[in-house]
C-alpha positions in Angstrom: -3.6 -29.5 -19.9 -2.0 -26.9 -22.4 1.1 -25.3 -21.1 0.8 -21.7 -22.1 4.1 -20.3 -21.0 7.4 -20.9 -19.4 9.2 -18.1 -17.3 11.5 -17.7 -14.4 9.0 -16.6 -12.1 5.2 -16.2 -12.0 3.8 -13.3 -10.0 0.3 -13.6 -8.9 -1.3 -10.2 -8.7 -1.2 -7.3 -11.0 -1.6 -4.4 -8.4 1.2 -2.2 -7.4 2.9 -4.7 -5.3 3.0 -7.5 -8.1 4.2 -4.7 -10.7 6.9 -3.9 -8.3 8.0 -7.4 -8.0 7.9 -7.9 -11.7 9.8 -4.8 -12.4 12.6 -5.5 -10.2 12.8 -9.1 -11.2 12.8 -8.1 -14.7 15.8 -5.6 -14.2 17.6 -8.6 -12.5 17.4 -10.4 -16.0 14.4 -12.7 -15.1 11.7 -13.7 -17.4 8.5 -12.7 -15.4 4.9 -13.9 -16.0 2.3 -11.7 -14.3 -1.2 -13.3 -13.7 -4.3 -11.7 -12.5 -8.0 -12.7 -12.6 -9.1 -9.0 -13.1 -7.5 -5.9 -14.7 -4.2 -4.2 -13.7 -4.8 -2.5 -10.3 -8.3 -4.1 -10.2 -8.1 -4.7 -6.3 -6.6 -2.8 -3.4 -4.5 -0.7 -5.5 -7.2 0.8 -7.7 -8.9 1.9 -4.5 -6.2 3.4 -3.0 -5.2 7.2 -2.5 -1.7 6.6 -3.6 -0.2 7.6 -0.1 3.8 7.1 0.2 4.1 8.1 3.9 6.7 8.0 6.6 4.5 10.2 8.9 2.3 7.5 10.3 4.8 4.7 10.9 6.2 3.7 14.4 10.0 3.2 14.4 10.8 -0.4 13.6 10.8 -2.8 10.5 8.0 -1.2 8.6 9.5 2.3 8.8 12.7 0.8 7.8 10.8 -0.5 4.6 9.2 2.7 4.1 12.3 4.7 4.3 13.9 2.5 1.7 10.9 2.7 -0.5 10.9 6.6 -0.2 14.3 6.6 -1.9 13.2 4.0 -4.5 10.1 6.1 -5.3 12.3 9.0 -6.0 14.3 7.1 -8.5 11.3 5.6 -10.1 9.7 9.0 -10.5 12.6 10.2 -12.7 12.4 6.8 -14.8 8.6 6.3 -15.3 6.5 8.8 -17.2 5.0 11.9 -15.6 1.6 10.2 -15.7 2.2 8.5 -12.5 1.7 11.6 -10.8 4.4 11.4 -8.3 4.4 14.6 -6.2 6.6 15.1 -3.3 4.4 17.4 -1.5 5.0 16.6 2.1 2.5 15.6 4.9 1.0 17.8 7.8 -0.2 15.9 10.9 -2.3 18.3 13.3 -3.5 18.1 17.0 -6.6 19.7 18.2 -5.2 20.2 21.8 -2.1 20.5 23.8 -2.1 16.8 24.8 -2.3 15.7 21.3 0.5 18.1 20.4 2.7 16.5 23.3 1.8 13.1 21.8 2.8 14.0 18.4 6.1 15.5 19.8 7.0 12.0 21.4 6.2 10.3 18.3 8.2 12.6 16.0 11.2 12.5 18.4 11.4 8.7 18.0 10.9 9.0 14.3 13.8 11.3 13.9 16.2 8.8 15.5 15.2 6.4 12.9 15.9 9.0 10.0 12.6 10.7 9.5 12.4 14.4 8.9 9.7 15.8 11.4 9.5 19.7 11.8 7.1 20.9 14.5 4.8 23.7 13.5 3.2 25.9 16.0 -0.3 26.9 16.0 0.5 30.3 14.6 2.3 29.0 11.6 -0.2 26.2 10.5 -1.8 28.5 8.1 1.6 29.3 6.4 1.6 25.6 5.2 -2.2 25.2 4.7 -4.1 28.5 4.5 -7.6 26.8 4.5 -7.0 24.7 7.7 -9.6 25.5 10.5 -8.7 27.9 13.4 -8.0 27.0 16.7 -5.7 23.9 16.3 -3.0 23.5 18.7 -0.1 22.8 16.4 1.4 19.9 14.2 4.2 18.4 12.6 5.3 18.8 9.0 6.9 15.6 7.2 8.7 17.0 4.0 9.2 13.3 2.9 5.7 12.3 2.5 4.7 11.9 -1.1 1.9 10.7 -3.4 1.5 8.8 -6.6 -1.4 7.9 -8.8 -1.7 4.2 -7.9 -3.3 2.5 -10.9 -1.2 4.4 -13.4 1.9 3.6 -11.3 1.3 -0.1 -11.2 0.5 0.0 -15.1 3.8 1.8 -15.8 6.0 -0.3 -13.7 4.7 -3.4 -15.5 5.4 -1.6 -18.8 8.9 -0.7 -17.7 9.8 -4.3 -17.4 9.7 -4.4 -21.1 10.0 -7.9 -22.8 11.0 -9.6 -19.8 7.4 -9.1 -18.3 4.6 -10.9 -19.8 1.1 -9.9 -18.6 -1.9 -12.3 -18.7 -5.3 -10.9 -17.3 -8.5 -12.5 -16.7 -6.8 -15.7 -15.5 -7.4 -16.8 -12.0 -4.9 -19.1 -10.4 -6.9 -22.3 -9.4 -3.8 -24.5 -8.2 -0.2 -24.4 -7.5 1.9 -26.9 -9.3 4.5 -28.9 -7.3 7.2 -31.6 -7.8 7.9 -34.7 -6.0 9.4 -33.0 -3.2 6.7 -30.4 -2.9 8.7 -27.6 -5.0 7.1 -25.0 -6.9 6.8 -26.0 -10.7 4.2 -23.4 -11.6 0.4 -22.6 -11.6 -2.8 -23.8 -13.2 -5.6 -21.6 -14.4 -8.6 -22.4 -16.4 -6.9 -21.4 -19.6 -3.8 -23.8 -19.0 -0.7 -24.1 -17.1 2.2 -21.7 -16.6 5.5 -23.0 -15.7 8.1 -21.6 -13.6 10.3 -22.7 -10.7 9.1 -19.7 -8.5 5.6 -18.1 -7.7 5.3 -14.9 -5.9 2.0 -14.3 -4.0 1.3 -10.6 -4.6 -2.7 -11.0 -4.4 -3.1 -8.5 -1.9 -6.3 -9.0 0.4 -6.5 -12.5 -1.3 -3.0 -13.5 -0.5 -4.2 -15.8 2.2 -6.2 -17.8 -0.5 -3.1 -18.2 -2.9 -1.2 -19.3 0.2 -3.8 -21.9 1.0 -3.4 -23.2 -2.6 0.1 -24.2 -1.6 -1.1 -25.8 1.8 0.3 -23.0 4.1 -1.5 -20.6 6.4 -1.1 -16.9 5.9 -3.8 -15.2 8.0 -4.5 -12.1 5.5 -8.0 -10.4 6.2 -9.7 -7.9 4.6 -10.1 -4.4 6.2 -12.6 -2.1 4.4 -12.1 1.6 3.8 -14.1 4.2 2.1 -12.8 7.3 0.2 -14.7 10.2 -0.9 -13.8 12.2 -4.0 -14.7 15.9 -4.4 -15.3 17.7 -7.5 -12.2 19.4 -9.0 -10.9 22.4 -7.2 -8.2 24.8 -7.1 -5.4 23.5 -4.7 -7.1 24.4 -1.6 -5.2 21.5 0.3 -1.4 21.6 -0.6 -0.5 18.5 1.3 -1.7 15.3 2.8 -3.3 16.7 6.1 -4.7 14.5 8.8 -5.5 14.5 12.4 -3.4 13.0 15.0 -5.7 10.1 15.9 -5.0 8.8 12.5 -1.9 7.3 13.6 -3.4 5.4 16.3 -6.2 3.9 14.0 -3.4 2.6 11.6 -2.0 0.9 14.5 -5.1 -0.5 16.0 -6.1 -4.0 15.4 -9.7 -3.4 16.3 -12.4 -4.9 14.0 -14.8 -2.0 14.8 -15.5 1.0 12.6 -12.6 3.7 13.1 -12.6 7.0 11.0 -10.2 9.9 11.3 -9.9 13.0 9.0 -7.3 12.6 6.1 -7.5 15.3 3.4 -5.2 15.6 0.4 -5.4 17.4 -2.9 -4.6 16.0 -6.1 -2.7 17.3 -9.4 -6.1 16.7 -11.3 -8.1 18.9 -8.9 -10.2 16.7 -6.8 -9.8 16.5 -3.1 -9.5 12.9 -1.6 -11.1 12.4 2.0 -10.6 9.3 4.1 -10.1 7.4 6.1 -12.0 4.6 7.7 -11.2 1.2 8.7 -13.3 -1.9 9.7 -13.4 -5.5 9.3 -16.4 -6.8 7.7 -15.2 -9.4 5.4 -15.6 -8.6 1.8 -18.9 -6.7 2.2 -18.8 -3.9 -0.3 -22.1 -2.4 0.9 -22.0 1.5 0.9 -22.0 2.8 4.4 -23.9 6.2 4.8 -22.6 6.3 8.4 -19.0 6.0 7.4 -19.5 8.7 4.6 -21.2 11.2 7.1 -18.4 10.6 9.5 -15.8 11.4 6.8 -17.4 14.4 5.5 -18.0 15.9 9.1 -14.3 15.3 10.0 -13.0 16.6 6.7 -15.0 19.9 7.0 -14.0 20.2 10.6 -10.4 20.3 9.4 -11.0 22.3 6.1 -14.2 24.4 6.6 -14.0 25.6 3.0 -15.0 22.0 1.9 -18.3 22.4 3.5 -19.8 23.6 0.2 -18.1 21.5 -2.0 -19.7 18.7 -3.9 -18.8 15.0 -3.4 -18.6 13.5 -6.9 -18.1 9.8 -6.0 -17.0 7.4 -3.4 -15.3 4.2 -3.5 -14.6 1.3 -1.1 -11.5 -0.9 -1.0 -9.9 -3.7 1.0 -6.7 -3.4 2.9 -4.8 -6.7 3.3 -4.4 -6.9 7.0 -2.0 -9.2 8.9 -2.4 -9.6 12.7 0.9 -8.1 13.7 0.6 -5.1 11.2 3.6 -6.3 9.3 3.6 -7.6 5.7 4.6 -11.0 4.6 7.7 -10.7 2.3 10.3 -13.3 1.0 10.6 -16.9 0.7 8.3 -19.4 2.3 10.5 -22.2 3.8 7.4 -24.5 4.0 7.1 -24.7 0.2 10.4 -24.3 -1.9 9.9 -21.8 -4.7 7.2 -19.8 -3.1 7.6 -16.3 -2.1 5.1 -13.8 -0.5 4.7 -10.1 -1.1 1.4 -9.2 0.6 -0.4 -8.2 3.7 0.9 -4.5 3.6 -2.6 -3.3 4.7 -3.0 0.5 3.8 0.7 1.0 3.2 1.2 -1.1 0.1 1.7 1.6 -2.5 4.3 3.2 -0.5 6.1 0.0 0.4 5.9 -1.7 -2.9 9.3 -0.8 -4.4 11.4 -2.1 -1.3 9.3 -5.3 -1.2 9.7 -5.6 -4.9 13.5 -5.1 -4.5 13.5 -7.5 -1.6 11.7 -10.2 -3.6 14.0 -10.0 -6.6 17.1 -10.2 -4.5 15.8 -13.1 -3.0 15.0 -14.8 -6.3 18.4 -14.0 -7.5 20.5 -14.9 -4.5 21.4 -11.3 -4.0 22.0 -9.3 -0.8 18.8 -8.1 0.6 18.5 -4.4 0.6 17.3 -4.8 4.3 16.6 -7.2 7.0 13.6 -9.0 5.9 13.5 -11.4 8.9 10.8 -9.6 10.7 8.5 -10.2 7.6 9.1 -13.8 7.3 5.8 -15.6 5.9 5.9 -18.6 8.4 6.0 -16.5 11.5 2.1 -17.1 12.1 1.2 -20.3 14.1 -0.8 -22.8 12.1 -4.6 -22.8 12.9 -4.8 -26.4 11.6 
């Protein structure tokens, strides 16, 4: 079998997560090979809205990861080209009644203690922030730290920013992990040949469980399907990311059933993105008219101005879901040389920089940028 390349580390997956791991590893002086069976951002990243959110996260390990990533995305926005469309536009979470406002107030108070900026907005001031919002809402909270990028371009430019330290090989599906006599990682095998390296990073997104199984370990990543509606280009009728309070509960839920809640945001290019739905139906990409109707109805209830706007297209994606809603990050003690960076569900674009930096520090023996113990890959019991 032909050995096509030798590197310090192989990253499996060319979405934003793999790109961030490659970027920070390359900045640390490592030679990186990035492999993907498809194109750059061909999986979950390419079907994402590009949200960089603090507003939807409970205090705890994921929020700490998001706070660090928020800082890192600001730094990356200064380094990467403007084509990534980084926009620090902030987010607005709204409640339809007083009970919802009370719940948001309690949630925001706990987030503030963790370092999040959350400002209450009374019902009479909602239109100051979003003039086209529906009347009759009870209030909301403004999150100025929320931001957005164009995810596919962000992944592509992160890979490019690695320079000569990063070698990208697309259209190569990893079929086996190569190991030594003691079970340590030696590289990977694809149909085109072998790639050698003492470390492999599993950044395969929704397919992260399959890559883990190639190494003989269990990582219970499951797909959680979501649809997004994309409108025709419009003037900036939606200034921020705006969503209904029940979206937070949907994010935290582990239900396999269909859930949908209004999430609406404008983009620099003009189209408005409308989500968000969640359901576990395996890798079924069948277009669901029921979901699209729900999304359209919920969006127009929040922004009546959208009722006469045409939806130009829709797309589906699969969020890589782990049962405890925390990603798997860092070395896998069961297989020396194997690291994971997957299972971030719908927050992967926002959490990619901190994850990539944590993986790079693990690879070089550096000090972790935060405590990654809660994300340890071996925390799930074996199903064997």
